Backbone and ligand atoms as CSV (ligand in chain L), in Angstrom:
chain,resi,resn,atom,element,x,y,z
A,1,MET,N,N,-6.051,13.834,0.551
A,1,MET,CA,C,-6.325,15.213,0.146
A,1,MET,C,C,-6.099,16.191,1.305
A,2,HIS,N,N,-6.515,15.768,2.461
A,2,HIS,CA,C,-6.351,16.523,3.690
A,2,HIS,C,C,-4.876,16.887,3.890
A,3,GLU,N,N,-4.006,15.921,3.719
A,3,GLU,CA,C,-2.564,16.121,3.888
A,3,GLU,C,C,-2.028,17.134,2.878
A,4,TRP,N,N,-2.508,17.028,1.658
A,4,TRP,CA,C,-2.031,17.939,0.613
A,4,TRP,C,C,-2.463,19.370,0.890
A,5,ALA,N,N,-3.679,19.530,1.334
A,5,ALA,CA,C,-4.181,20.873,1.649
A,5,ALA,C,C,-3.354,21.484,2.788
A,6,LEU,N,N,-3.050,20.670,3.770
A,6,LEU,CA,C,-2.250,21.153,4.897
A,6,LEU,C,C,-0.827,21.488,4.468
A,7,ALA,N,N,-0.271,20.628,3.636
A,7,ALA,CA,C,1.085,20.861,3.148
A,7,ALA,C,C,1.136,22.177,2.386
A,8,GLU,N,N,0.138,22.419,1.583
A,8,GLU,CA,C,0.078,23.666,0.829
A,8,GLU,C,C,0.019,24.869,1.760
A,9,ALA,N,N,-0.797,24.748,2.797
A,9,ALA,CA,C,-0.937,25.840,3.758
A,9,ALA,C,C,0.386,26.097,4.469
A,10,VAL,N,N,1.056,25.015,4.852
A,10,VAL,CA,C,2.338,25.149,5.551
A,10,VAL,C,C,3.362,25.816,4.646
A,11,ILE,N,N,3.412,25.389,3.404
A,11,ILE,CA,C,4.397,25.947,2.488
A,11,ILE,C,C,4.125,27.408,2.169
A,12,SER,N,N,2.870,27.753,2.038
A,12,SER,CA,C,2.607,29.168,1.757
A,12,SER,C,C,2.951,30.021,2.980
A,13,SER,N,N,2.745,29.494,4.186
A,13,SER,CA,C,3.164,30.232,5.386
A,13,SER,C,C,4.678,30.363,5.420
A,14,LEU,N,N,5.372,29.280,5.086
A,14,LEU,CA,C,6.832,29.307,5.093
A,14,LEU,C,C,7.372,30.290,4.057
A,15,SER,N,N,6.717,30.336,2.907
A,15,SER,CA,C,7.146,31.286,1.879
A,15,SER,C,C,6.986,32.707,2.381
A,16,GLU,N,N,5.907,32.925,3.092
A,16,GLU,CA,C,5.656,34.249,3.621
A,16,GLU,C,C,6.701,34.628,4.674
A,17,ILE,N,N,7.009,33.668,5.539
A,17,ILE,CA,C,8.040,33.906,6.555
A,17,ILE,C,C,9.367,34.232,5.880
A,18,THR,N,N,9.679,33.457,4.849
A,18,THR,CA,C,10.926,33.666,4.100
A,18,THR,C,C,10.993,35.083,3.543
A,19,ARG,N,N,9.875,35.514,2.973
A,19,ARG,CA,C,9.818,36.864,2.412
A,19,ARG,C,C,9.969,37.917,3.497
A,20,LYS,N,N,9.202,37.755,4.540
A,20,LYS,CA,C,9.194,38.745,5.613
A,20,LYS,C,C,10.537,38.886,6.300
A,21,LYS,N,N,11.216,37.747,6.472
A,21,LYS,CA,C,12.497,37.778,7.171
A,21,LYS,C,C,13.647,38.052,6.220
A,22,GLY,N,N,13.346,38.151,4.955
A,22,GLY,CA,C,14.382,38.407,3.970
A,22,GLY,C,C,15.379,37.273,3.829
A,23,LEU,N,N,14.894,36.043,3.900
A,23,LEU,CA,C,15.785,34.883,3.803
A,23,LEU,C,C,16.037,34.513,2.340
A,24,ARG,N,N,17.250,34.112,2.080
A,24,ARG,CA,C,17.574,33.643,0.740
A,24,ARG,C,C,17.174,32.188,0.600
A,25,LYS,N,N,17.347,31.486,1.693
A,25,LYS,CA,C,17.096,30.059,1.685
A,25,LYS,C,C,16.391,29.650,2.959
A,26,ILE,N,N,15.528,28.686,2.846
A,26,ILE,CA,C,14.906,28.137,4.037
A,26,ILE,C,C,15.342,26.685,4.154
A,27,LYS,N,N,16.108,26.414,5.205
A,27,LYS,CA,C,16.745,25.100,5.300
A,27,LYS,C,C,15.887,24.076,6.023
A,28,GLY,N,N,15.072,24.557,6.910
A,28,GLY,CA,C,14.271,23.595,7.647
A,28,GLY,C,C,13.189,24.266,8.457
A,29,ALA,N,N,12.240,23.464,8.899
A,29,ALA,CA,C,11.180,23.979,9.741
A,29,ALA,C,C,10.773,22.906,10.737
A,30,TYR,N,N,10.370,23.387,11.882
A,30,TYR,CA,C,9.907,22.524,12.952
A,30,TYR,C,C,8.403,22.730,13.065
A,31,ILE,N,N,7.673,21.652,12.891
A,31,ILE,CA,C,6.224,21.782,12.847
A,31,ILE,C,C,5.555,20.939,13.919
A,32,LEU,N,N,4.555,21.513,14.555
A,32,LEU,CA,C,3.765,20.772,15.530
A,32,LEU,C,C,2.437,20.385,14.895
A,33,LEU,N,N,2.162,19.121,14.947
A,33,LEU,CA,C,0.903,18.635,14.385
A,33,LEU,C,C,-0.013,18.228,15.521
A,34,GLY,N,N,-1.163,18.829,15.577
A,34,GLY,CA,C,-2.129,18.464,16.599
A,34,GLY,C,C,-2.594,17.037,16.390
A,35,GLU,N,N,-2.692,16.335,17.496
A,35,GLU,CA,C,-3.066,14.934,17.440
A,35,GLU,C,C,-4.436,14.751,16.791
A,36,MET,N,N,-5.288,15.718,17.012
A,36,MET,CA,C,-6.644,15.612,16.473
A,36,MET,C,C,-6.689,15.738,14.956
A,37,GLN,N,N,-5.635,16.205,14.378
A,37,GLN,CA,C,-5.627,16.330,12.924
A,37,GLN,C,C,-5.508,14.977,12.235
A,38,ASN,N,N,-5.003,13.996,12.970
A,38,ASN,CA,C,-4.838,12.654,12.406
A,38,ASN,C,C,-4.212,12.667,11.011
A,39,ILE,N,N,-3.072,13.288,10.940
A,39,ILE,CA,C,-2.370,13.400,9.662
A,39,ILE,C,C,-1.548,12.153,9.385
A,40,ASP,N,N,-1.600,11.698,8.172
A,40,ASP,CA,C,-0.694,10.651,7.744
A,40,ASP,C,C,0.631,11.331,7.411
A,41,ARG,N,N,1.595,11.149,8.312
A,41,ARG,CA,C,2.862,11.872,8.174
A,41,ARG,C,C,3.575,11.560,6.879
A,42,LYS,N,N,3.495,10.317,6.463
A,42,LYS,CA,C,4.166,9.907,5.226
A,42,LYS,C,C,3.619,10.701,4.044
A,43,VAL,N,N,2.313,10.759,3.971
A,43,VAL,CA,C,1.661,11.486,2.874
A,43,VAL,C,C,1.987,12.974,2.989
A,44,PHE,N,N,1.953,13.468,4.208
A,44,PHE,CA,C,2.230,14.877,4.449
A,44,PHE,C,C,3.654,15.243,4.006
A,45,ARG,N,N,4.618,14.415,4.406
A,45,ARG,CA,C,6.005,14.652,4.011
A,45,ARG,C,C,6.178,14.597,2.500
A,46,PHE,N,N,5.530,13.625,1.917
A,46,PHE,CA,C,5.605,13.479,0.465
A,46,PHE,C,C,5.041,14.724,-0.221
A,47,ALA,N,N,3.904,15.167,0.273
A,47,ALA,CA,C,3.267,16.359,-0.297
A,47,ALA,C,C,4.186,17.572,-0.174
A,48,VAL,N,N,4.819,17.715,0.995
A,48,VAL,CA,C,5.722,18.846,1.201
A,48,VAL,C,C,6.898,18.754,0.234
A,49,ARG,N,N,7.429,17.553,0.077
A,49,ARG,CA,C,8.559,17.364,-0.844
A,49,ARG,C,C,8.171,17.735,-2.275
A,50,GLU,N,N,7.025,17.242,-2.676
A,50,GLU,CA,C,6.566,17.526,-4.038
A,50,GLU,C,C,6.333,19.018,-4.259
A,51,LEU,N,N,5.729,19.640,-3.279
A,51,LEU,CA,C,5.363,21.045,-3.431
A,51,LEU,C,C,6.555,21.998,-3.350
A,52,THR,N,N,7.666,21.510,-2.763
A,52,THR,CA,C,8.830,22.386,-2.652
A,52,THR,C,C,9.857,22.093,-3.743
A,53,LYS,N,N,9.591,21.096,-4.531
A,53,LYS,CA,C,10.476,20.732,-5.640
A,53,LYS,C,C,10.643,21.921,-6.574
A,54,ASN,N,N,11.905,22.150,-6.966
A,54,ASN,CA,C,12.208,23.227,-7.920
A,54,ASN,C,C,11.840,24.624,-7.416
A,55,LYS,N,N,11.579,24.718,-6.130
A,55,LYS,CA,C,11.341,26.051,-5.582
A,55,LYS,C,C,12.623,26.469,-4.914
A,56,LYS,N,N,13.202,27.521,-5.400
A,56,LYS,CA,C,14.557,27.866,-5.026
A,56,LYS,C,C,14.830,28.005,-3.529
A,57,PRO,N,N,14.046,28.778,-2.832
A,57,PRO,CA,C,14.393,28.938,-1.407
A,57,PRO,C,C,14.326,27.622,-0.626
A,58,PHE,N,N,13.635,26.628,-1.161
A,58,PHE,CA,C,13.439,25.368,-0.441
A,58,PHE,C,C,14.459,24.294,-0.814
A,59,ASP,N,N,15.506,24.688,-1.493
A,59,ASP,CA,C,16.521,23.737,-1.907
A,59,ASP,C,C,17.188,23.098,-0.684
A,60,GLY,N,N,17.072,21.803,-0.529
A,60,GLY,CA,C,17.662,21.099,0.608
A,60,GLY,C,C,16.866,21.239,1.896
A,61,PHE,N,N,15.634,21.573,1.759
A,61,PHE,CA,C,14.744,21.793,2.902
A,61,PHE,C,C,14.440,20.501,3.675
A,62,THR,N,N,14.503,20.567,4.992
A,62,THR,CA,C,14.108,19.406,5.795
A,62,THR,C,C,13.010,19.792,6.780
A,63,LEU,N,N,12.148,18.846,7.013
A,63,LEU,CA,C,10.990,19.098,7.853
A,63,LEU,C,C,11.050,18.237,9.110
A,64,ASN,N,N,10.875,18.859,10.255
A,64,ASN,CA,C,10.763,18.109,11.504
A,64,ASN,C,C,9.332,18.196,11.998
A,65,ILE,N,N,8.778,17.049,12.290
A,65,ILE,CA,C,7.381,17.037,12.714
A,65,ILE,C,C,7.280,16.445,14.111
A,66,LYS,N,N,6.520,17.120,14.941
A,66,LYS,CA,C,6.284,16.610,16.281
A,66,LYS,C,C,4.780,16.588,16.536
A,67,ASN,N,N,4.339,15.552,17.193
A,67,ASN,CA,C,2.915,15.480,17.538
A,67,ASN,C,C,2.639,16.258,18.813
A,68,GLU,N,N,1.528,16.936,18.831
A,68,GLU,CA,C,1.134,17.596,20.061
A,68,GLU,C,C,-0.124,16.952,20.612
A,69,LYS,N,N,-0.098,16.687,21.895
A,69,LYS,CA,C,-1.262,16.079,22.530
A,69,LYS,C,C,-2.437,17.045,22.557
A,70,THR,N,N,-3.595,16.461,22.675
A,70,THR,CA,C,-4.792,17.277,22.661
A,70,THR,C,C,-5.199,17.648,24.086
A,71,THR,N,N,-5.333,18.939,24.331
A,71,THR,CA,C,-5.775,19.403,25.642
A,71,THR,C,C,-7.153,20.039,25.498
A,72,LEU,N,N,-8.049,19.640,26.368
A,72,LEU,CA,C,-9.401,20.175,26.340
A,72,LEU,C,C,-9.663,20.959,27.615
A,73,LYS,N,N,-10.526,21.964,27.485
A,73,LYS,CA,C,-10.870,22.755,28.660
A,73,LYS,C,C,-12.383,22.888,28.760
A,74,CYS,N,N,-12.891,22.556,29.934
A,74,CYS,CA,C,-14.331,22.621,30.172
A,74,CYS,C,C,-14.758,24.067,30.360
A,75,ARG,N,N,-15.842,24.451,29.669
A,75,ARG,CA,C,-16.324,25.828,29.805
A,75,ARG,C,C,-17.180,26.022,31.055
A,76,SER,N,N,-17.647,24.901,31.618
A,76,SER,CA,C,-18.490,25.026,32.810
A,76,SER,C,C,-17.665,25.153,34.081
A,77,CYS,N,N,-16.685,24.261,34.253
A,77,CYS,CA,C,-15.958,24.259,35.523
A,77,CYS,C,C,-14.485,24.638,35.369
A,78,GLY,N,N,-14.032,24.834,34.137
A,78,GLY,CA,C,-12.654,25.262,33.932
A,78,GLY,C,C,-11.626,24.148,34.001
A,79,ASN,N,N,-12.081,22.938,34.191
A,79,ASN,CA,C,-11.174,21.802,34.252
A,79,ASN,C,C,-10.462,21.607,32.906
A,80,GLU,N,N,-9.173,21.326,32.975
A,80,GLU,CA,C,-8.413,21.042,31.757
A,80,GLU,C,C,-7.928,19.611,31.802
A,81,TRP,N,N,-8.061,18.906,30.711
A,81,TRP,CA,C,-7.540,17.544,30.703
A,81,TRP,C,C,-6.992,17.182,29.333
A,82,THR,N,N,-6.132,16.192,29.362
A,82,THR,CA,C,-5.518,15.743,28.123
A,82,THR,C,C,-6.309,14.565,27.591
A,83,PHE,N,N,-6.674,14.695,26.362
A,83,PHE,CA,C,-7.442,13.638,25.764
A,83,PHE,C,C,-6.517,12.702,25.005
A,84,SER,N,N,-6.685,11.426,25.287
A,84,SER,CA,C,-5.845,10.471,24.591
A,84,SER,C,C,-6.704,9.553,23.746
A,85,PHE,N,N,-6.228,9.287,22.561
A,85,PHE,CA,C,-7.010,8.439,21.668
A,85,PHE,C,C,-6.920,6.968,22.020
A,86,SER,N,N,-6.095,6.647,22.991
A,86,SER,CA,C,-6.030,5.253,23.398
A,86,SER,C,C,-7.155,4.950,24.393
A,87,SER,N,N,-7.898,5.987,24.804
A,87,SER,CA,C,-8.989,5.753,25.744
A,87,SER,C,C,-10.099,4.956,25.068
A,88,LYS,N,N,-10.964,4.411,25.890
A,88,LYS,CA,C,-11.894,3.383,25.403
A,88,LYS,C,C,-13.098,3.914,24.622
A,89,MET,N,N,-12.833,4.409,23.461
A,89,MET,CA,C,-13.936,4.811,22.597
A,89,MET,C,C,-13.922,3.940,21.354
A,90,PRO,N,N,-15.087,3.614,20.851
A,90,PRO,CA,C,-15.128,2.779,19.650
A,90,PRO,C,C,-14.408,3.451,18.486
A,91,GLU,N,N,-13.823,2.640,17.664
A,91,GLU,CA,C,-12.993,3.105,16.556
A,91,GLU,C,C,-13.690,4.143,15.666
A,92,ASP,N,N,-14.941,3.928,15.335
A,92,ASP,CA,C,-15.625,4.838,14.402
A,92,ASP,C,C,-15.828,6.228,15.014
A,93,TYR,N,N,-15.884,6.310,16.342
A,93,TYR,CA,C,-15.992,7.603,17.005
A,93,TYR,C,C,-14.718,8.403,16.802
A,94,LEU,N,N,-13.610,7.714,16.944
A,94,LEU,CA,C,-12.325,8.379,16.793
A,94,LEU,C,C,-12.183,8.948,15.390
A,95,GLU,N,N,-12.605,8.204,14.426
A,95,GLU,CA,C,-12.543,8.687,13.056
A,95,GLU,C,C,-13.320,9.984,12.907
A,96,ALA,N,N,-14.486,10.020,13.497
A,96,ALA,CA,C,-15.331,11.207,13.412
A,96,ALA,C,C,-14.617,12.416,14.006
A,97,ILE,N,N,-13.935,12.214,15.112
A,97,ILE,CA,C,-13.222,13.317,15.759
A,97,ILE,C,C,-12.086,13.809,14.875
A,98,HIS,N,N,-11.371,12.863,14.320
A,98,HIS,CA,C,-10.250,13.245,13.470
A,98,HIS,C,C,-10.700,14.046,12.262
A,99,PHE,N,N,-11.805,13.638,11.758
A,99,PHE,CA,C,-12.256,14.249,10.524
A,99,PHE,C,C,-12.838,15.638,10.738
A,100,ILE,N,N,-13.737,15.750,11.675
A,100,ILE,CA,C,-14.322,17.059,12.000
A,100,ILE,C,C,-14.231,17.249,13.511
A,101,PRO,N,N,-13.293,18.051,13.960
A,101,PRO,CA,C,-13.097,18.190,15.407
A,101,PRO,C,C,-14.356,18.565,16.171
A,102,GLU,N,N,-15.245,19.314,15.571
A,102,GLU,CA,C,-16.464,19.747,16.261
A,102,GLU,C,C,-17.315,18.566,16.725
A,103,VAL,N,N,-17.229,17.472,15.994
A,103,VAL,CA,C,-18.038,16.300,16.312
A,103,VAL,C,C,-17.676,15.731,17.686
A,104,SER,N,N,-16.461,16.019,18.128
A,104,SER,CA,C,-16.008,15.464,19.397
A,104,SER,C,C,-16.912,15.837,20.565
A,105,HIS,N,N,-17.636,16.931,20.444
A,105,HIS,CA,C,-18.532,17.353,21.523
A,105,HIS,C,C,-19.607,16.320,21.824
A,106,VAL,N,N,-19.945,15.546,20.820
A,106,VAL,CA,C,-20.972,14.531,21.012
A,106,VAL,C,C,-20.437,13.372,21.853
A,107,TYR,N,N,-19.157,13.104,21.738
A,107,TYR,CA,C,-18.606,11.901,22.350
A,107,TYR,C,C,-17.806,12.117,23.618
A,108,ILE,N,N,-17.339,13.333,23.810
A,108,ILE,CA,C,-16.458,13.561,24.943
A,108,ILE,C,C,-17.158,14.459,25.953
A,109,LYS,N,N,-16.973,14.157,27.222
A,109,LYS,CA,C,-17.465,15.089,28.234
A,109,LYS,C,C,-16.418,15.295,29.311
A,110,CYS,N,N,-16.582,16.372,30.040
A,110,CYS,CA,C,-15.641,16.730,31.087
A,110,CYS,C,C,-15.607,15.628,32.155
A,111,PRO,N,N,-14.412,15.126,32.477
A,111,PRO,CA,C,-14.324,14.051,33.473
A,111,PRO,C,C,-14.677,14.522,34.882
A,112,LYS,N,N,-14.706,15.830,35.091
A,112,LYS,CA,C,-14.965,16.366,36.422
A,112,LYS,C,C,-16.457,16.634,36.636
A,113,CYS,N,N,-17.074,17.368,35.713
A,113,CYS,CA,C,-18.467,17.759,35.937
A,113,CYS,C,C,-19.426,17.161,34.908
A,114,GLY,N,N,-18.904,16.502,33.901
A,114,GLY,CA,C,-19.775,15.838,32.933
A,114,GLY,C,C,-20.318,16.733,31.831
A,115,SER,N,N,-19.895,17.986,31.810
A,115,SER,CA,C,-20.387,18.907,30.783
A,115,SER,C,C,-19.789,18.579,29.413
A,116,ARG,N,N,-20.596,18.798,28.380
A,116,ARG,CA,C,-20.072,18.605,27.024
A,116,ARG,C,C,-19.669,19.942,26.394
A,117,ASP,N,N,-19.715,20.972,27.196
A,117,ASP,CA,C,-19.340,22.290,26.703
A,117,ASP,C,C,-17.865,22.532,27.001
A,118,PHE,N,N,-17.030,22.290,26.002
A,118,PHE,CA,C,-15.596,22.468,26.226
A,118,PHE,C,C,-14.949,23.014,24.974
A,119,GLU,N,N,-13.751,23.474,25.140
A,119,GLU,CA,C,-13.018,23.926,23.960
A,119,GLU,C,C,-11.731,23.129,23.809
A,120,ILE,N,N,-11.246,23.083,22.599
A,120,ILE,CA,C,-9.990,22.397,22.335
A,120,ILE,C,C,-8.876,23.431,22.447
A,121,VAL,N,N,-8.089,23.296,23.508
A,121,VAL,CA,C,-7.060,24.289,23.795
A,121,VAL,C,C,-5.809,24.035,22.959
A,122,LYS,N,N,-5.458,22.767,22.851
A,122,LYS,CA,C,-4.233,22.399,22.158
A,122,LYS,C,C,-4.457,21.117,21.373
A,123,GLY,N,N,-3.658,20.932,20.367
A,123,GLY,CA,C,-3.691,19.655,19.667
A,123,GLY,C,C,-4.657,19.631,18.518
A,124,ARG,N,N,-4.919,20.774,17.967
A,124,ARG,CA,C,-5.908,20.811,16.928
A,124,ARG,C,C,-5.382,21.276,15.581
A,125,GLY,N,N,-4.499,22.192,15.598
A,125,GLY,CA,C,-4.040,22.749,14.333
A,125,GLY,C,C,-2.662,22.269,13.930
A,126,VAL,N,N,-2.103,23.016,13.048
A,126,VAL,CA,C,-0.740,22.781,12.620
A,126,VAL,C,C,0.012,24.058,12.900
A,127,TRP,N,N,1.106,23.965,13.626
A,127,TRP,CA,C,1.873,25.150,13.963
A,127,TRP,C,C,3.278,25.066,13.398
A,128,ILE,N,N,3.742,26.171,12.912
A,128,ILE,CA,C,5.140,26.247,12.526
A,128,ILE,C,C,5.856,26.824,13.724
A,129,LYS,N,N,6.638,25.992,14.378
A,129,LYS,CA,C,7.278,26.412,15.620
A,129,LYS,C,C,8.533,27.204,15.384
A,130,SER,N,N,9.368,26.702,14.516
A,130,SER,CA,C,10.574,27.453,14.203
A,130,SER,C,C,11.039,27.168,12.793
A,131,VAL,N,N,11.850,28.059,12.320
A,131,VAL,CA,C,12.308,28.009,10.943
A,131,VAL,C,C,13.802,28.257,10.914
A,132,LYS,N,N,14.494,27.499,10.085
A,132,LYS,CA,C,15.933,27.694,9.945
A,132,LYS,C,C,16.197,28.231,8.537
A,133,GLY,N,N,16.823,29.365,8.482
A,133,GLY,CA,C,17.035,29.947,7.161
A,133,GLY,C,C,18.384,30.614,7.011
A,134,VAL,N,N,18.682,30.989,5.798
A,134,VAL,CA,C,19.936,31.683,5.497
A,134,VAL,C,C,19.592,33.036,4.897
A,135,ARG,N,N,20.171,34.049,5.464
A,135,ARG,CA,C,19.921,35.391,4.961
A,135,ARG,C,C,20.775,35.723,3.766
L,1,ZN,ZN,ZN,-16.281,20.493,33.777
C-alpha cells in the first residue's frame, strides 16, 4: 500500500510538472528514493505502470530510480554522518525505522557526542530529480 500511495504522489507531481511546463508528452523521469523509505521497487514500478496506463502524456513513459543514502545531522554538536542499514542493529529495529522514520530517534544516536537529538537531512523522501518531456 505504501508503494501505491507513493506512486500516486509521484504521478500527480509529474502531471503537474507536465502541465506547468506545457509538455505534450512525458517520456521519463529520474527519481531519488530515500533509503529510509524502504520501498519495494518492483511494487513501486508496477504501481507506476498501472497508474499511467491509458494516460496520454505518459505514453511510453520510463522511470529511473536511484537510491539515496541516509544522512543524519546531530542537533547538539552539528556532526553529520551517513547511516547505513548494514550496521549492527537487530532486524526488527530496522523495520521500525523504515516504517515510521521518527522512531529512529529511539535507536540511533550521534556517533560523536551520543545525543539522540538529530534530524534526517537526506534519504527520507522521494524526489523527482529530472523529467524528460516533449513540448
Ligand atoms: Zn552530536
